[in-house]
N, C-alpha and C positions, 0 to 999 in steps of 0.2 A: 471794535464797536459794531462791526458788520455793515458799515456805511461805505459808500464809494468815497475816494479821496476828494474828488472834485464835485462841487455843487453845480458848476457850469461845465458843459461838455468839453473835454480835452484841456481843462485848465488845471494842470497838475504841478507846474513848476513855479518856483519863486521868480520874481520879475527879472532877475539876472540869469535865470536858467540853470543855476548851480545846484539847487536842491529840489527834492519833491516836497510839496507842501500839502498838508491836510487842511482843507478849507473849513472843516467842522470844528476842530479843536486846536489848530495852529501848530501841530507837531511838524518838525522838519526832518526829512530822511535823506540819507546818502544814496544817490542813484546807483552807485557801484554794488552795494550789498544790502540796501534797505534798512540799514541801522538808523535808529532814531537818534538824532543829534541834539534835539531840544524839544521841549514841550512836556505834556503830562505823561508821555510814555517813554521817557528817557531810559535807555538801556534795552529797550525792546527792539523789534525789527519787523518790517513788512514780510509777509509770507510770499515767497516767489510763486509766480504763476507761469506755467510752461506755454510758450508761444512759438510759432514758426512763421516764416514768410512764404506766402503762396501767391504767385502772380503779382508780386509787388505789394501785397496787402499783409498786414500782421494779423494772424488768426490764432485762436486758442488751440493748443496742441493736444488737449485732452479729449 
């Protein structure tokens, strides 16, 4: 959809921290591979985004 997963900054996980949750349409994703486990995009997956850690901060690697 081209929207960020979280409507509130850094609010990406389900309350138990087990899954990534899309706050826009309720899809649930596996943190290990981004596979959609439930919701309107079942069978799809998140697109990986390359990052690195620099001076203790996670930054985009592109």
